[in-house]
C-alpha positions, 0 to 999 in steps of 0.5 A: 261740277262734273257736268262742266267737264263735258265742255272742256278739251281735256277730261281728268278721269282720276287723280288729284282734283287740283291737278286736274283743274290746273291741267284743264286750264293749261289745255284751254289756254294752249288750245285758244292761244293759237295765233290766227295769222296767215301762216297758221291758217295755211298750215292747218288748211294744208293738213286738212287738204292732205287728210282729204286727199288720203281719205276714201270718198266713203270716209265720213270723218276725213273726206271733204265736207265730213265731220272733220271739216265741221270741226275745223269750221267751228274751231276757226270761228271759235278762234276768231271770236274767243277773245271777245267771248271767252265762253267759246273756250270749249271742246264740244262742237254743238256747244260752241256753235250754240254760243256762236249763234246766241251771240250773233257770230254766225249766220243762222243758215250756216249755224243750222247747216253745220249743226245739222250736218255734224249731227247727221254725219255723227249719227251715221258714224255711230250707227256704223260703229255699233253695227261693226263693233269697231271704230271705223269711219267709213260707209259700207262699200257694198250697196246692200250694206248701205241700203241696210244702214239707210233702213236702220237710220230710217232714211229713204233713198240713197244713203250716198246721196244723203251723205254727199248732199251734206258734205257738199254743203259743209265743204262750201261753208268751210271754204267760205269760213276759211276765206273770211278768216283770210280777210 
């Protein structure tokens, strides 16, 4: 039972187990009952664009093609297919992408792109946070700090090029998914 908690959008940490299960069910119902109408999509995309515009190009999470766009793309696909595949009612990106792939709901190339980029960007973000000891979302600005981070990650070449390659691919996939949702 404890392992199942990792798959949901809400996690109780204390209190009555019956209330925790009820709260979990309410959170899932709310999250996956969002309408897929054009106004909702446009509103969400406007929020995402504003987030991108306000973010620094060094921001791994909010800048175009970053972690947030991996999450948005996955959530759009979940909303598209959740009625027919209720197992998509989960909060974790990796698990949702795996279910989409296992059921043939996402092209293998797109699955590997989103899963791999999300993993890579999260890995870099986690390393930054470990090095700084805070919850920063941005790559270091100084070239020598970027080189040190790349070395710690076992990357050869430019860290910025590595990140930018993934972000361009994620952003393109996100735009494609958004267009598919508009049809």
